[in-house]
VOBA-1610 file (N, C-alpha, C; in pm, whole numbers, padded with zeros to 5 digits, always signed):
BEGIN
Met-02198+00426+01190Met-02079+00438+01089Met-02147+00310+00998Asp-02178+00333+00901Asp-02249+00253+00799Asp-02127+00117+00734Arg-02222+00045+00683Arg-02100-00076+00634Arg-01968-00046+00557Lys-02004+00068+00467Lys-01908+00089+00394Lys-01790+00171+00441Glu-01846+00265+00566Glu-01728+00330+00598Glu-01659+00243+00695Tyr-01714+00153+00765Tyr-01666+00054+00867Tyr-01561-00013+00772Leu-01576-00079+00668Leu-01504-00173+00574Leu-01370-00103+00573Lys-01389+00042+00525Lys-01283+00148+00485Lys-01144+00179+00620Gln-01219+00171+00735Gln-01145+00170+00839Gln-01105+00052+00839Tyr-01172-00071+00850Tyr-01082-00185+00862Tyr-00981-00201+00789Arg-00956-00204+00683Arg-00879-00216+00589Arg-00766-00134+00607Lys-00804+00013+00669Lys-00683+00099+00667Lys-00628+00028+00821Leu-00664-00016+00913Leu-00609-00062+01045Leu-00515-00209+00997His-00614-00258+00915His-00545-00412+00888His-00480-00411+00775Arg-00430-00340+00715Arg-00306-00343+00582Arg-00228-00438+00576Pro-00152-00457+00650Pro-00056-00551+00661Pro-00056-00683+00673Lys-00147-00716+00772Lys-00249-00857+00722Lys-00317-00884+00630Gln-00394-00780+00550Gln-00469-00828+00423Gln-00345-00818+00292Arg-00237-00776+00317Arg-00171-00796+00215Arg-00069-00915+00229Ala-00028-00949+00346Ala+00000-01082+00337Ala-00123-01190+00327Tyr-00194-01196+00333Tyr-00337-01274+00299Tyr-00340-01286+00171Gln-00315-01185+00100Gln-00342-01156-00036Gln-00234-01232-00109Lys-00098-01206-00070Lys+00008-01266-00128Lys+00024-01415-00120Ala-00004-01448+00021Ala-00037-01588-00002Ala-00149-01638-00089Trp-00252-01590-00096Trp-00378-01649-00189Trp-00330-01640-00361Arg-00249-01538-00385Arg-00208-01510-00528Arg-00108-01645-00532Lys-00011-01664-00428Lys+00092-01763-00431Lys+00030-01871-00438Ala-00095-01879-00396Ala-00167-02070-00371Ala-00221-02062-00545His-00257-01978-00556His-00344-02009-00692His-00310-01889-00793Pro-00159-01974-00853Pro-00092-01877-00975Pro-00175-01864-01109Asp-00247-01987-01148Asp-00323-02000-01261Asp-00432-01890-01257Tyr-00488-01874-01142Tyr-00626-01846-01170Tyr-00576-01675-01165Glu-00487-01599-01131Glu-00408-01454-01153Glu-00369-01452-01329Ala-00324-01579-01355Ala-00264-01583-01505Ala-00390-01541-01613Ala-00485-01650-01559Ala-00595-01624-01676Ala-00661-01512-01661Ile-00722-01435-01569Ile-00742-01353-01526Ile-00662-01207-01624Met-00535-01202-01609Met-00432-01114-01688Met-00449-01150-01844Ala-00476-01273-01868Ala-00456-01331-01998Ala-00563-01256-02079Lys-00670-01280-02007Lys-00844-01197-02052Lys-00840-01072-02090Tyr-00766-01009-01983Tyr-00729-00871-01988Tyr-00651-00803-02088Arg-00580-00872-02109Arg-00444-00814-02227Arg-00528-00877-02365Ala-00620-00952-02397Ala-00676-01008-02511Ala-00785-00913-02521Lys-00846-00847-02390Lys-00954-00759-02413Lys-00925-00598-02429Tyr-00810-00541-02401Tyr-00784-00470-02420Tyr-00604-00437-02464Pro-00586-00499-02577Pro-00427-00520-02649Pro-00397-00333-02660Glu-00479-00263-02669Glu-00388-00132-02722Glu-00376-00052-02562Arg-00453-00071-02472Arg-00395-00007-02376Arg-00289-00080-02307Val-00281-00203-02322Val-00190-00255-02281Val-00016-00248-02321Arg-00040-00265-02439Arg+00085-00178-02542Arg+00112-00058-02505Leu+00017+00049-02468Leu+00053+00179-02403Leu+00097+00171-02283Thr+00059+00108-02226Thr+00113+00074-02050Thr+00266+00037-02047His+00298-00051-02147His+00426-00119-02134His+00497-00037-02194Arg+00438+00076-02316Arg+00560+00150-02376Arg+00606+00277-02275Lys+00461+00315-02205Lys+00501+00415-02082Lys+00595+00358-02020Gln+00593+00252-01941Gln+00689+00217-01805Gln+00857+00201-01904His+00860+00175-02045His+00988+00116-02081His+01032+00273-02091Leu+00968+00366-02122Leu+00990+00516-02163Leu+01038+00600-02020Lys+00960+00528-01937Lys+00981+00606-01817Lys+01138+00549-01786Val+01199+00471-01798Val+01325+00419-01766Val+01434+00521-01826Tyr+01428+00597-01900Tyr+01476+00660-01991Tyr+01457+00824-01971Gly+01331+00834-01895Gly+01314+00979-01855Gly+01209+01029-01970Leu+01165+00965-02040Leu+01066+01019-02149Leu+00913+00988-02159Thr+00843+01097-02176Thr+00711+01065-02189Thr+00686+01025-02355Ile+00610+00977-02371Ile+00517+00933-02496Ile+00529+01037-02592Glu+00483+01167-02585Glu+00517+01283-02653Glu+00669+01341-02740Gln+00739+01312-02610Gln+00877+01351-02589Gln+00954+01251-02698Phe+00908+01118-02701Phe+00951+01061-02804Phe+00926+01022-02909Asn+00770+01044-02935Asn+00726+01096-03053Asn+00766+01196-03127Gln+00810+01314-03023Gln+00879+01474-03120Gln+00997+01403-03159Met+01097+01312-03079Met+01214+01246-03094Met+01209+01198-03222Leu+01120+01105-03254Leu+01098+01001-03370Leu+01107+01143-03512Val+01020+01207-03520Val+01024+01304-03608Val+01097+01403-03616Thr+01201+01457-03528Thr+01343+01514-03563Thr+01389+01426-03616Gln+01436+01305-03538Gln+01518+01208-03642Gln+01482+01145-03779Asn+01369+01172-03823Asn+01321+01134-03943Asn+01281+00974-03932His+01238+00894-03810His+01209+00781-03785His+01340+00675-03790Gln+01463+00729-03756Gln+01602+00669-03735Gln+01649+00700-03644Cys+01753+00611-03577Cys+01834+00635-03474Cys+01900+00733-03482Lys+01962+00811-03381Lys+02020+00943-03375Lys+02196+00911-03428Ile+02242+00773-03451Ile+02358+00719-03484Ile+02357+00759-03669Cys+02238+00693-03675Cys+02217+00652-03849Cys+02234+00765-03928
//
């Protein structure tokens, strides 16, 4: 068994232990993760905006295509207006 396969099996067998370690590390180093996320948001603002929109629409059971179609149908106004 090569190293890559060994590590894959190890991670699979020790998943709860690894998750607990990662959670504790993130809690002990909150500034590190915040800095990483800030860099990512600065580098990919459009991707972040699209992901947030998808998550928001998912609450209402809509896809981006369905939402855009609804906007066109309603002349970019709310349905009540």
